[in-house]
BARO-513790 format. One record per atom (N, C-alpha, C): atom name; residue number from 1; residue in three letters; x, y, z. Coordinates in pm, 1 decimal. Example, Ala and Ser with C-alpha at 12.3 -4.5 7.8 and 13.67 -1.06 7.14 Angstrom:
BEGIN
+------+------+------+----------+----------+----------+
| name | resi | resn |        x |        y |        z |
+------+------+------+----------+----------+----------+
|    N |    1 |  ALA |   1319.0 |   -569.0 |    780.0 |
|   CA |    1 |  ALA |   1230.0 |   -450.0 |    780.0 |
|    C |    1 |  ALA |   1320.0 |   -330.0 |    780.0 |
|    N |    2 |  SER |   1285.0 |   -225.0 |    708.0 |
|   CA |    2 |  SER |   1367.0 |   -106.0 |    714.0 |
|    C |    2 |  SER |   1290.0 |      3.0 |    787.0 |
+------+------+------+----------+----------+----------+
END
This chain:
BEGIN
+------+------+------+----------+----------+----------+
| name | resi | resn |        x |        y |        z |
+------+------+------+----------+----------+----------+
|    N |    1 |  MET |   2207.5 |   1309.6 |   2307.1 |
|   CA |    1 |  MET |   2146.2 |   1193.4 |   2365.9 |
|    C |    1 |  MET |   2236.1 |   1126.3 |   2468.9 |
|    N |    2 |  ALA |   2353.0 |   1179.3 |   2486.6 |
|   CA |    2 |  ALA |   2447.4 |   1119.5 |   2581.0 |
|    C |    2 |  ALA |   2391.6 |   1114.7 |   2722.7 |
|    N |    3 |  HIS |   2296.7 |   1202.4 |   2754.7 |
|   CA |    3 |  HIS |   2239.4 |   1205.2 |   2889.3 |
|    C |    3 |  HIS |   2141.2 |   1091.6 |   2914.8 |
|    N |    4 |  LEU |   2096.8 |   1023.4 |   2809.6 |
|   CA |    4 |  LEU |   2001.0 |    913.9 |   2824.5 |
|    C |    4 |  LEU |   2071.0 |    786.7 |   2870.8 |
|    N |    5 |  SER |   2004.1 |    714.6 |   2958.9 |
|   CA |    5 |  SER |   2055.4 |    582.4 |   2996.1 |
|    C |    5 |  SER |   2031.3 |    487.7 |   2878.4 |
|    N |    6 |  ASP |   2094.0 |    373.1 |   2883.5 |
|   CA |    6 |  ASP |   2073.5 |    273.7 |   2778.0 |
|    C |    6 |  ASP |   1925.8 |    234.8 |   2768.9 |
|    N |    7 |  ASP |   1863.3 |    213.5 |   2884.0 |
|   CA |    7 |  ASP |   1721.1 |    175.9 |   2885.5 |
|    C |    7 |  ASP |   1633.9 |    286.7 |   2827.8 |
|    N |    8 |  GLU |   1663.5 |    411.5 |   2861.6 |
|   CA |    8 |  GLU |   1586.3 |    524.2 |   2806.7 |
|    C |    8 |  GLU |   1605.3 |    534.8 |   2655.7 |
|    N |    9 |  LEU |   1727.8 |    518.4 |   2611.8 |
|   CA |    9 |  LEU |   1755.6 |    525.1 |   2468.4 |
|    C |    9 |  LEU |   1679.6 |    416.8 |   2392.6 |
|    N |   10 |  LEU |   1682.9 |    294.7 |   2445.6 |
|   CA |   10 |  LEU |   1611.4 |    184.9 |   2379.9 |
|    C |   10 |  LEU |   1460.6 |    207.2 |   2381.5 |
|    N |   11 |  ALA |   1407.2 |    256.4 |   2493.4 |
|   CA |   11 |  ALA |   1262.6 |    283.6 |   2502.2 |
|    C |   11 |  ALA |   1222.2 |    393.0 |   2404.1 |
|    N |   12 |  ASN |   1301.7 |    497.8 |   2396.0 |
|   CA |   12 |  ASN |   1272.6 |    606.1 |   2301.2 |
|    C |   12 |  ASN |   1279.7 |    557.1 |   2157.0 |
|    N |   13 |  THR |   1378.2 |    474.9 |   2129.3 |
|   CA |   13 |  THR |   1394.1 |    421.1 |   1993.5 |
|    C |   13 |  THR |   1272.2 |    337.3 |   1956.3 |
|    N |   14 |  ARG |   1227.0 |    253.2 |   2046.9 |
|   CA |   14 |  ARG |   1108.4 |    169.8 |   2021.6 |
|    C |   14 |  ARG |    985.0 |    257.5 |   2001.6 |
|    N |   15 |  ARG |    970.5 |    360.3 |   2082.3 |
|   CA |   15 |  ARG |    855.6 |    450.7 |   2070.7 |
|    C |   15 |  ARG |    858.1 |    522.4 |   1935.8 |
|    N |   16 |  ILE |    973.7 |    570.3 |   1896.4 |
|   CA |   16 |  ILE |    986.4 |    641.5 |   1768.9 |
|    C |   16 |  ILE |    957.5 |    547.3 |   1651.7 |
|    N |   17 |  ALA |   1005.1 |    423.6 |   1659.9 |
|   CA |   17 |  ALA |    977.1 |    325.9 |   1553.7 |
|    C |   17 |  ALA |    826.2 |    300.9 |   1544.3 |
|    N |   18 |  GLY |    759.9 |    290.7 |   1658.0 |
|   CA |   18 |  GLY |    614.7 |    272.0 |   1658.2 |
|    C |   18 |  GLY |    542.4 |    390.5 |   1596.1 |
|    N |   19 |  THR |    587.5 |    509.1 |   1629.4 |
|   CA |   19 |  THR |    529.6 |    629.7 |   1570.2 |
|    C |   19 |  THR |    552.9 |    632.3 |   1420.1 |
|    N |   20 |  SER |    670.7 |    590.5 |   1377.8 |
|   CA |   20 |  SER |    703.2 |    584.4 |   1235.6 |
|    C |   20 |  SER |    608.1 |    490.2 |   1161.3 |
|    N |   21 |  ASN |    578.8 |    375.4 |   1220.1 |
|   CA |   21 |  ASN |    484.6 |    280.5 |   1159.4 |
|    C |   21 |  ASN |    346.1 |    343.6 |   1145.2 |
|    N |   22 |  GLN |    302.3 |    412.6 |   1249.0 |
|   CA |   22 |  GLN |    171.5 |    477.7 |   1245.5 |
|    C |   22 |  GLN |    168.4 |    588.3 |   1140.5 |
|    N |   23 |  LEU |    275.9 |    663.6 |   1132.2 |
|   CA |   23 |  LEU |    282.7 |    770.3 |   1032.0 |
|    C |   23 |  LEU |    285.1 |    714.2 |    889.9 |
|    N |   24 |  LEU |    355.7 |    603.6 |    868.8 |
|   CA |   24 |  LEU |    357.6 |    542.9 |    736.2 |
|    C |   24 |  LEU |    217.0 |    498.7 |    696.6 |
|    N |   25 |  ALA |    145.9 |    435.2 |    788.2 |
|   CA |   25 |  ALA |      8.8 |    392.4 |    758.3 |
|    C |   25 |  ALA |    -79.6 |    512.7 |    726.5 |
|    N |   26 |  ALA |    -65.6 |    619.5 |    803.4 |
|   CA |   26 |  ALA |   -144.2 |    740.9 |    777.3 |
|    C |   26 |  ALA |   -107.3 |    801.0 |    642.1 |
|    N |   27 |  LEU |     21.2 |    802.9 |    609.7 |
|   CA |   27 |  LEU |     65.3 |    855.3 |    480.3 |
|    C |   27 |  LEU |      4.9 |    773.7 |    366.7 |
|    N |   28 |  LEU |      9.5 |    641.4 |    376.8 |
|   CA |   28 |  LEU |    -45.9 |    556.5 |    271.5 |
|    C |   28 |  LEU |   -195.5 |    578.9 |    255.4 |
|    N |   29 |  ALA |   -266.6 |    593.3 |    365.7 |
|   CA |   29 |  ALA |   -410.6 |    620.1 |    359.3 |
|    C |   29 |  ALA |   -437.6 |    754.0 |    291.1 |
|    N |   30 |  HIS |   -359.0 |    854.1 |    324.9 |
|   CA |   30 |  HIS |   -375.8 |    986.2 |    262.9 |
|    C |   30 |  HIS |   -341.8 |    982.2 |    113.5 |
|    N |   31 |  LEU |   -234.9 |    915.5 |     78.6 |
|   CA |   31 |  LEU |   -197.8 |    904.6 |    -62.7 |
|    C |   31 |  LEU |   -306.9 |    832.9 |   -141.9 |
|    N |   32 |  ALA |   -363.4 |    728.4 |    -84.6 |
|   CA |   32 |  ALA |   -471.8 |    656.4 |   -152.3 |
|    C |   32 |  ALA |   -591.3 |    748.4 |   -175.6 |
|    N |   33 |  GLU |   -620.5 |    831.1 |    -78.7 |
|   CA |   33 |  GLU |   -733.7 |    923.2 |    -92.4 |
|    C |   33 |  GLU |   -703.2 |   1034.9 |   -191.7 |
|    N |   34 |  VAL |   -579.5 |   1084.0 |   -191.4 |
|   CA |   34 |  VAL |   -539.1 |   1184.5 |   -291.2 |
|    C |   34 |  VAL |   -562.8 |   1128.3 |   -431.3 |
|    N |   35 |  GLU |   -520.4 |   1003.4 |   -451.3 |
|   CA |   35 |  GLU |   -537.7 |    942.8 |   -583.2 |
|    C |   35 |  GLU |   -685.0 |    918.7 |   -614.2 |
|    N |   36 |  ALA |   -759.7 |    869.1 |   -516.8 |
|   CA |   36 |  ALA |   -902.5 |    841.4 |   -539.4 |
|    C |   36 |  ALA |   -978.7 |    967.8 |   -578.4 |
|    N |   37 |  ARG |   -942.9 |   1078.1 |   -517.9 |
|   CA |   37 |  ARG |  -1009.5 |   1205.5 |   -549.5 |
|    C |   37 |  ARG |   -951.4 |   1272.4 |   -674.1 |
|    N |   38 |  GLY |   -837.0 |   1225.6 |   -718.8 |
|   CA |   38 |  GLY |   -772.7 |   1287.3 |   -834.6 |
|    C |   38 |  GLY |   -711.1 |   1422.3 |   -804.0 |
|    N |   39 |  ILE |   -686.2 |   1447.7 |   -677.0 |
|   CA |   39 |  ILE |   -632.2 |   1577.8 |   -635.1 |
|    C |   39 |  ILE |   -493.4 |   1601.9 |   -691.6 |
|    N |   40 |  HIS |   -418.7 |   1496.9 |   -713.9 |
|   CA |   40 |  HIS |   -282.6 |   1513.5 |   -768.0 |
|    C |   40 |  HIS |   -285.7 |   1587.5 |   -901.5 |
|    N |   41 |  ARG |   -394.2 |   1569.2 |   -977.2 |
|   CA |   41 |  ARG |   -403.0 |   1637.4 |  -1107.1 |
|    C |   41 |  ARG |   -419.5 |   1788.7 |  -1091.5 |
|    N |   42 |  THR |   -478.4 |   1832.5 |   -980.4 |
|   CA |   42 |  THR |   -491.1 |   1977.8 |   -957.3 |
|    C |   42 |  THR |   -355.3 |   2040.5 |   -929.1 |
|    N |   43 |  ARG |   -258.8 |   1957.5 |   -896.7 |
|   CA |   43 |  ARG |   -121.9 |   2003.8 |   -871.9 |
|    C |   43 |  ARG |    -34.2 |   1981.5 |   -995.5 |
|    N |   44 |  ARG |    -99.3 |   1958.5 |  -1109.1 |
|   CA |   44 |  ARG |    -31.6 |   1935.9 |  -1237.3 |
|    C |   44 |  ARG |     57.2 |   1811.0 |  -1237.0 |
|    N |   45 |  CYS |      9.8 |   1709.7 |  -1167.8 |
|   CA |   45 |  CYS |     79.9 |   1581.8 |  -1164.8 |
|    C |   45 |  CYS |     -9.6 |   1477.0 |  -1229.9 |
|    N |   46 |  ALA |     42.6 |   1409.2 |  -1329.5 |
|   CA |   46 |  ALA |    -35.9 |   1312.7 |  -1405.6 |
|    C |   46 |  ALA |    -68.3 |   1186.7 |  -1325.6 |
|    N |   47 |  SER |     11.1 |   1159.8 |  -1223.1 |
|   CA |   47 |  SER |     -8.4 |   1037.1 |  -1144.9 |
|    C |   47 |  SER |     27.9 |   1063.0 |   -998.8 |
|    N |   48 |  LEU |    -12.4 |    969.9 |   -915.5 |
|   CA |   48 |  LEU |     26.5 |    977.4 |   -774.9 |
|    C |   48 |  LEU |    178.3 |    968.5 |   -762.4 |
|    N |   49 |  TYR |    238.9 |    888.4 |   -846.8 |
|   CA |   49 |  TYR |    384.3 |    874.0 |   -848.5 |
|    C |   49 |  TYR |    451.7 |   1010.0 |   -871.3 |
|    N |   50 |  THR |    409.1 |   1082.5 |   -971.9 |
|   CA |   50 |  THR |    472.0 |   1212.8 |   -999.1 |
|    C |   50 |  THR |    438.5 |   1312.9 |   -889.2 |
|    N |   51 |  TYR |    320.5 |   1302.3 |   -830.5 |
|   CA |   51 |  TYR |    285.5 |   1387.6 |   -716.7 |
|    C |   51 |  TYR |    383.9 |   1363.2 |   -601.4 |
|    N |   52 |  CYS |    413.1 |   1236.7 |   -575.5 |
|   CA |   52 |  CYS |    506.6 |   1203.3 |   -467.4 |
|    C |   52 |  CYS |    646.1 |   1259.2 |   -494.2 |
|    N |   53 |  ILE |    686.1 |   1261.3 |   -619.8 |
|   CA |   53 |  ILE |    819.0 |   1311.7 |   -654.1 |
|    C |   53 |  ILE |    823.0 |   1464.3 |   -649.1 |
|    N |   54 |  TYR |    730.0 |   1529.2 |   -719.2 |
|   CA |   54 |  TYR |    740.3 |   1674.0 |   -737.5 |
|    C |   54 |  TYR |    675.2 |   1755.8 |   -626.8 |
|    N |   55 |  GLU |    576.4 |   1701.7 |   -560.0 |
|   CA |   55 |  GLU |    512.5 |   1775.5 |   -451.1 |
|    C |   55 |  GLU |    565.0 |   1734.1 |   -314.1 |
|    N |   56 |  LEU |    586.5 |   1605.1 |   -295.4 |
|   CA |   56 |  LEU |    631.5 |   1556.7 |   -164.5 |
|    C |   56 |  LEU |    782.7 |   1538.2 |   -157.7 |
|    N |   57 |  ARG |    849.7 |   1550.5 |   -273.3 |
|   CA |   57 |  ARG |    996.1 |   1543.7 |   -282.4 |
|    C |   57 |  ARG |   1053.0 |   1408.1 |   -240.7 |
|    N |   58 |  PHE |    980.1 |   1301.2 |   -271.4 |
|   CA |   58 |  PHE |   1031.2 |   1166.5 |   -249.3 |
|    C |   58 |  PHE |   1125.8 |   1131.0 |   -363.0 |
|    N |   59 |  SER |   1217.2 |   1040.9 |   -336.7 |
|   CA |   59 |  SER |   1298.1 |    985.7 |   -444.0 |
|    C |   59 |  SER |   1205.9 |    903.8 |   -535.0 |
|    N |   60 |  GLU |   1254.0 |    872.4 |   -653.4 |
|   CA |   60 |  GLU |   1173.8 |    792.8 |   -745.5 |
|    C |   60 |  GLU |   1137.9 |    657.4 |   -684.0 |
|    N |   61 |  ASP |   1232.8 |    595.8 |   -616.4 |
|   CA |   61 |  ASP |   1207.7 |    466.9 |   -553.0 |
|    C |   61 |  ASP |   1102.7 |    479.3 |   -443.0 |
|    N |   62 |  ALA |   1118.5 |    578.5 |   -356.6 |
|   CA |   62 |  ALA |   1021.7 |    598.5 |   -248.1 |
|    C |   62 |  ALA |    883.5 |    629.4 |   -304.7 |
|    N |   63 |  ALA |    878.5 |    708.9 |   -411.1 |
|   CA |   63 |  ALA |    750.5 |    743.1 |   -473.5 |
|    C |   63 |  ALA |    683.1 |    619.3 |   -531.3 |
|    N |   64 |  ALA |    760.4 |    537.4 |   -599.6 |
|   CA |   64 |  ALA |    703.9 |    416.2 |   -659.8 |
|    C |   64 |  ALA |    652.1 |    321.2 |   -551.3 |
|    N |   65 |  ARG |    730.9 |    302.5 |   -447.6 |
|   CA |   65 |  ARG |    692.2 |    209.5 |   -341.2 |
|    C |   65 |  ARG |    568.1 |    258.3 |   -266.5 |
|    N |   66 |  ARG |    565.4 |    385.2 |   -233.9 |
|   CA |   66 |  ARG |    454.0 |    437.5 |   -156.5 |
|    C |   66 |  ARG |    326.3 |    451.2 |   -239.5 |
|    N |   67 |  SER |    336.8 |    487.6 |   -365.0 |
|   CA |   67 |  SER |    216.8 |    497.5 |   -448.1 |
|    C |   67 |  SER |    157.8 |    358.5 |   -474.0 |
|    N |   68 |  THR |    242.4 |    259.9 |   -496.3 |
|   CA |   68 |  THR |    193.6 |    122.1 |   -512.6 |
|    C |   68 |  THR |    130.6 |     72.4 |   -383.5 |
|    N |   69 |  ALA |    197.4 |     96.5 |   -272.3 |
|   CA |   69 |  ALA |    144.9 |     53.5 |   -142.4 |
|    C |   69 |  ALA |     12.3 |    122.3 |   -112.0 |
|    N |   70 |  ALA |      0.2 |    249.4 |   -145.6 |
|   CA |   70 |  ALA |   -125.4 |    322.1 |   -121.7 |
|    C |   70 |  ALA |   -240.3 |    257.1 |   -197.8 |
|    N |   71 |  ARG |   -216.7 |    219.3 |   -322.9 |
|   CA |   71 |  ARG |   -321.2 |    152.9 |   -402.3 |
|    C |   71 |  ARG |   -361.4 |     20.2 |   -338.1 |
|    N |   72 |  LEU |   -263.3 |    -54.2 |   -290.7 |
|   CA |   72 |  LEU |   -292.9 |   -181.7 |   -226.8 |
|    C |   72 |  LEU |   -374.3 |   -162.4 |    -98.9 |
|    N |   73 |  THR |   -342.9 |    -58.0 |    -22.2 |
|   CA |   73 |  THR |   -417.2 |    -35.8 |    102.4 |
|    C |   73 |  THR |   -559.6 |     11.2 |     74.4 |
|    N |   74 |  LYS |   -578.9 |     76.1 |    -37.9 |
|   CA |   74 |  LYS |   -714.6 |    117.5 |    -75.4 |
|    C |   74 |  LYS |   -799.1 |     -6.5 |   -103.7 |
|    N |   75 |  GLU |   -738.8 |   -104.6 |   -168.8 |
|   CA |   75 |  GLU |   -809.4 |   -228.8 |   -200.6 |
|    C |   75 |  GLU |   -822.8 |   -319.8 |    -78.5 |
|    N |   76 |  PHE |   -720.3 |   -318.8 |      7.6 |
|   CA |   76 |  PHE |   -718.3 |   -405.5 |    125.5 |
|    C |   76 |  PHE |   -685.6 |   -321.8 |    249.6 |
|    N |   77 |  PRO |   -785.1 |   -255.2 |    307.6 |
|   CA |   77 |  PRO |   -761.3 |   -165.1 |    421.6 |
|    C |   77 |  PRO |   -696.7 |   -231.9 |    543.0 |
|    N |   78 |  ALA |   -708.5 |   -362.4 |    556.1 |
|   CA |   78 |  ALA |   -645.8 |   -431.2 |    669.6 |
|    C |   78 |  ALA |   -494.6 |   -414.9 |    667.1 |
|    N |   79 |  LEU |   -438.4 |   -387.0 |    550.2 |
|   CA |   79 |  LEU |   -294.3 |   -363.9 |    540.2 |
|    C |   79 |  LEU |   -252.7 |   -242.5 |    623.0 |
|    N |   80 |  LEU |   -337.6 |   -141.3 |    627.4 |
|   CA |   80 |  LEU |   -304.5 |    -19.4 |    703.2 |
|    C |   80 |  LEU |   -285.4 |    -49.5 |    850.9 |
|    N |   81 |  GLN |   -375.4 |   -127.9 |    905.6 |
|   CA |   81 |  GLN |   -364.5 |   -162.4 |   1047.4 |
|    C |   81 |  GLN |   -238.8 |   -244.1 |   1073.6 |
|    N |   82 |  ALA |   -207.9 |   -337.6 |    983.0 |
|   CA |   82 |  ALA |    -88.6 |   -421.1 |    999.8 |
|    C |   82 |  ALA |     37.8 |   -335.5 |    997.6 |
|    N |   83 |  VAL |     41.7 |   -236.3 |    909.3 |
|   CA |   83 |  VAL |    157.5 |   -146.1 |    903.5 |
|    C |   83 |  VAL |    162.2 |    -59.5 |   1028.6 |
|    N |   84 |  ALA |     49.7 |     -0.8 |   1066.7 |
|   CA |   84 |  ALA |     44.5 |     88.9 |   1183.0 |
|    C |   84 |  ALA |     88.3 |     18.4 |   1310.4 |
|    N |   85 |  GLU |     54.8 |   -108.9 |   1322.1 |
|   CA |   85 |  GLU |     89.3 |   -184.0 |   1442.6 |
|    C |   85 |  GLU |    226.8 |   -250.1 |   1434.9 |
|    N |   86 |  GLY |    298.1 |   -225.5 |   1325.1 |
|   CA |   86 |  GLY |    432.3 |   -280.5 |   1311.7 |
|    C |   86 |  GLY |    434.2 |   -428.6 |   1280.0 |
|    N |   87 |  GLU |    321.2 |   -482.5 |   1236.5 |
|   CA |   87 |  GLU |    312.8 |   -624.7 |   1204.2 |
|    C |   87 |  GLU |    363.5 |   -654.4 |   1063.7 |
|    N |   88 |  LEU |    365.3 |   -550.5 |    977.2 |
|   CA |   88 |  LEU |    404.0 |   -568.1 |    838.2 |
|    C |   88 |  LEU |    481.4 |   -445.1 |    793.9 |
|    N |   89 |  HIS |    599.6 |   -465.2 |    738.8 |
|   CA |   89 |  HIS |    680.0 |   -353.4 |    690.5 |
|    C |   89 |  HIS |    642.7 |   -322.8 |    545.4 |
|    N |   90 |  LEU |    687.8 |   -208.5 |    497.8 |
|   CA |   90 |  LEU |    653.8 |   -163.6 |    363.3 |
|    C |   90 |  LEU |    696.7 |   -265.5 |    257.3 |
|    N |   91 |  THR |    815.1 |   -319.6 |    270.2 |
|   CA |   91 |  THR |    861.3 |   -419.5 |    174.2 |
|    C |   91 |  THR |    769.0 |   -540.8 |    175.4 |
|    N |   92 |  GLY |    730.7 |   -583.1 |    293.1 |
|   CA |   92 |  GLY |    639.1 |   -696.9 |    304.5 |
|    C |   92 |  GLY |    504.3 |   -668.7 |    242.6 |
|    N |   93 |  LEU |    453.5 |   -549.7 |    264.3 |
|   CA |   93 |  LEU |    326.1 |   -510.0 |    204.4 |
|    C |   93 |  LEU |    335.1 |   -521.7 |     52.2 |
|    N |   94 |  LEU |    444.4 |   -472.1 |     -2.6 |
|   CA |   94 |  LEU |    462.3 |   -476.4 |   -148.2 |
|    C |   94 |  LEU |    483.1 |   -619.5 |   -199.1 |
|    N |   95 |  MET |    538.0 |   -705.5 |   -115.9 |
|   CA |   95 |  MET |    559.9 |   -844.7 |   -156.6 |
|    C |   95 |  MET |    430.2 |   -924.4 |   -157.5 |
|    N |   96 |  ILE |    351.2 |   -911.7 |    -50.9 |
|   CA |   96 |  ILE |    229.9 |   -994.1 |    -41.6 |
|    C |   96 |  ILE |    109.2 |   -928.6 |   -107.5 |
|    N |   97 |  GLY |    109.3 |   -797.8 |   -119.0 |
|   CA |   97 |  GLY |     -6.5 |   -725.4 |   -171.7 |
|    C |   97 |  GLY |    -61.8 |   -779.1 |   -302.4 |
|    N |   98 |  PRO |     23.9 |   -805.0 |   -401.9 |
|   CA |   98 |  PRO |    -28.0 |   -854.5 |   -529.6 |
|    C |   98 |  PRO |    -92.3 |   -993.4 |   -521.2 |
|    N |   99 |  HIS |    -71.8 |  -1063.7 |   -411.2 |
|   CA |   99 |  HIS |   -123.9 |  -1198.9 |   -396.2 |
|    C |   99 |  HIS |   -247.3 |  -1204.5 |   -305.8 |
|    N |  100 |  LEU |   -291.0 |  -1088.6 |   -257.6 |
|   CA |  100 |  LEU |   -408.8 |  -1084.2 |   -171.3 |
|    C |  100 |  LEU |   -536.9 |  -1087.9 |   -253.0 |
|    N |  101 |  THR |   -635.1 |  -1152.6 |   -195.3 |
|   CA |  101 |  THR |   -770.2 |  -1151.8 |   -250.0 |
|    C |  101 |  THR |   -864.4 |  -1123.4 |   -133.6 |
|    N |  102 |  ALA |   -988.3 |  -1093.6 |   -165.3 |
|   CA |  102 |  ALA |  -1087.2 |  -1071.9 |    -59.9 |
|    C |  102 |  ALA |  -1098.8 |  -1196.4 |     27.9 |
|    N |  103 |  GLU |  -1082.8 |  -1311.8 |    -34.3 |
|   CA |  103 |  GLU |  -1099.0 |  -1437.5 |     38.5 |
|    C |  103 |  GLU |   -978.5 |  -1472.8 |    125.6 |
|    N |  104 |  ASN |   -857.7 |  -1441.2 |     80.9 |
|   CA |  104 |  ASN |   -739.6 |  -1489.2 |    153.4 |
|    C |  104 |  ASN |   -670.6 |  -1382.9 |    238.9 |
|    N |  105 |  GLN |   -714.9 |  -1258.3 |    232.8 |
|   CA |  105 |  GLN |   -638.2 |  -1150.6 |    295.1 |
|    C |  105 |  GLN |   -615.4 |  -1169.9 |    445.1 |
|    N |  106 |  LEU |   -715.3 |  -1212.6 |    519.6 |
|   CA |  106 |  LEU |   -695.9 |  -1227.8 |    664.5 |
|    C |  106 |  LEU |   -599.5 |  -1341.6 |    696.0 |
|    N |  107 |  ASP |   -611.8 |  -1450.7 |    622.0 |
|   CA |  107 |  ASP |   -520.1 |  -1563.1 |    641.3 |
|    C |  107 |  ASP |   -377.4 |  -1522.3 |    606.9 |
|    N |  108 |  VAL |   -359.8 |  -1457.1 |    492.4 |
|   CA |  108 |  VAL |   -225.8 |  -1418.2 |    448.0 |
|    C |  108 |  VAL |   -165.4 |  -1316.4 |    544.9 |
|    N |  109 |  LEU |   -245.0 |  -1219.7 |    587.8 |
|   CA |  109 |  LEU |   -192.8 |  -1121.0 |    683.8 |
|    C |  109 |  LEU |   -152.3 |  -1188.1 |    814.5 |
|    N |  110 |  GLY |   -228.0 |  -1284.1 |    858.3 |
|   CA |  110 |  GLY |   -191.2 |  -1358.1 |    978.6 |
|    C |  110 |  GLY |    -60.4 |  -1433.0 |    961.6 |
|    N |  111 |  ARG |    -41.6 |  -1491.7 |    844.6 |
|   CA |  111 |  ARG |     81.5 |  -1565.9 |    816.8 |
|    C |  111 |  ARG |    200.6 |  -1473.4 |    794.6 |
|    N |  112 |  ALA |    174.2 |  -1349.9 |    752.5 |
|   CA |  112 |  ALA |    282.0 |  -1254.1 |    722.8 |
|    C |  112 |  ALA |    325.5 |  -1173.2 |    844.8 |
|    N |  113 |  LYS |    250.3 |  -1181.3 |    950.8 |
|   CA |  113 |  LYS |    274.1 |  -1099.9 |   1070.3 |
|    C |  113 |  LYS |    415.2 |  -1119.7 |   1126.1 |
|    N |  114 |  PHE |    487.4 |  -1007.8 |   1139.8 |
|   CA |  114 |  PHE |    622.3 |  -1003.7 |   1197.8 |
|    C |  114 |  PHE |    724.9 |  -1087.1 |   1121.2 |
|    N |  115 |  ARG |    703.7 |  -1108.8 |    992.5 |
|   CA |  115 |  ARG |    795.6 |  -1189.9 |    913.4 |
|    C |  115 |  ARG |    902.8 |  -1104.2 |    847.5 |
|    N |  116 |  THR |   1016.8 |  -1164.1 |    825.6 |
|   CA |  116 |  THR |   1125.7 |  -1097.7 |    754.5 |
|    C |  116 |  THR |   1099.3 |  -1104.7 |    604.5 |
|    N |  117 |  LYS |   1178.3 |  -1031.9 |    529.8 |
|   CA |  117 |  LYS |   1166.8 |  -1035.3 |    384.1 |
|    C |  117 |  LYS |   1187.6 |  -1177.4 |    331.8 |
|    N |  118 |  LYS |   1286.8 |  -1245.8 |    384.5 |
|   CA |  118 |  LYS |   1315.9 |  -1383.2 |    341.2 |
|    C |  118 |  LYS |   1197.4 |  -1475.4 |    372.5 |
|    N |  119 |  GLU |   1140.4 |  -1461.0 |    490.2 |
|   CA |  119 |  GLU |   1025.3 |  -1543.5 |    527.4 |
|    C |  119 |  GLU |    904.1 |  -1510.4 |    440.0 |
|    N |  120 |  LEU |    889.0 |  -1382.8 |    406.3 |
|   CA |  120 |  LEU |    777.0 |  -1343.8 |    320.4 |
|    C |  120 |  LEU |    795.6 |  -1394.3 |    177.7 |
|    N |  121 |  ALA |    919.1 |  -1401.3 |    130.9 |
|   CA |  121 |  ALA |    944.6 |  -1456.7 |     -2.0 |
|    C |  121 |  ALA |    898.6 |  -1602.3 |     -7.2 |
|    N |  122 |  LYS |    922.0 |  -1676.1 |     99.2 |
|   CA |  122 |  LYS |    875.8 |  -1815.2 |    106.6 |
|    C |  122 |  LYS |    722.9 |  -1819.6 |    105.2 |
|    N |  123 |  LEU |    659.3 |  -1730.9 |    179.1 |
|   CA |  123 |  LEU |    513.1 |  -1724.8 |    181.7 |
|    C |  123 |  LEU |    458.6 |  -1693.4 |     42.0 |
|    N |  124 |  VAL |    521.3 |  -1599.6 |    -26.1 |
|   CA |  124 |  VAL |    477.2 |  -1563.9 |   -161.6 |
|    C |  124 |  VAL |    489.9 |  -1684.6 |   -255.4 |
|    N |  125 |  ARG |    598.5 |  -1761.1 |   -242.6 |
|   CA |  125 |  ARG |    614.6 |  -1882.3 |   -325.1 |
|    C |  125 |  ARG |    504.9 |  -1983.8 |   -295.8 |
|    N |  126 |  GLU |    461.2 |  -1989.7 |   -170.1 |
|   CA |  126 |  GLU |    351.3 |  -2080.3 |   -134.2 |
|    C |  126 |  GLU |    219.5 |  -2029.7 |   -194.2 |
|    N |  127 |  LEU |    199.8 |  -1900.0 |   -194.1 |
|   CA |  127 |  LEU |     77.3 |  -1841.4 |   -247.4 |
|    C |  127 |  LEU |     72.0 |  -1850.1 |   -399.4 |
|    N |  128 |  ASN |    186.7 |  -1841.3 |   -461.8 |
|   CA |  128 |  ASN |    195.8 |  -1835.8 |   -606.9 |
|    C |  128 |  ASN |    312.9 |  -1921.8 |   -653.7 |
|    N |  129 |  PRO |    296.6 |  -2053.8 |   -644.1 |
|   CA |  129 |  PRO |    409.2 |  -2140.6 |   -680.8 |
|    C |  129 |  PRO |    443.9 |  -2127.1 |   -828.8 |
|    N |  130 |  LEU |    571.9 |  -2145.5 |   -857.4 |
|   CA |  130 |  LEU |    617.7 |  -2144.0 |   -996.2 |
|    C |  130 |  LEU |    564.0 |  -2267.7 |  -1068.8 |
|    N |  131 |  PRO |    531.1 |  -2250.3 |  -1195.7 |
|   CA |  131 |  PRO |    485.3 |  -2368.1 |  -1271.4 |
|    C |  131 |  PRO |    598.0 |  -2470.3 |  -1286.1 |
|    N |  132 |  ARG |    560.4 |  -2595.1 |  -1292.9 |
|   CA |  132 |  ARG |    660.1 |  -2703.4 |  -1305.7 |
|    C |  132 |  ARG |    676.9 |  -2743.3 |  -1447.9 |
+------+------+------+----------+----------+----------+
END
């Protein structure tokens, strides 16, 4: 990459990051469909989690995160678009996902757009305050 100018390197990096976001969204959609169809069981995997580990060779952490995220995107498809467009990272999806409802999902996604983990933790506390 030494032949690339700084501007070319930065442009390529941004393009690759965008492609990565799109691929993650596509992967989550595919994983959700694998689980919905029960195809993982034809591969002798009891769960999507084990399918991710033994068939896709993900680490246990990656398998847990992606299988949980896939389930959330099946319930709330707007999450896929937010991930694909780089508006929401995987950690953010996992943080806000359990607090989404049919009624609040668009509002919450709007508030979560381009937020850091720390900012999303504050949003989650607002959505689900601790009892006093």
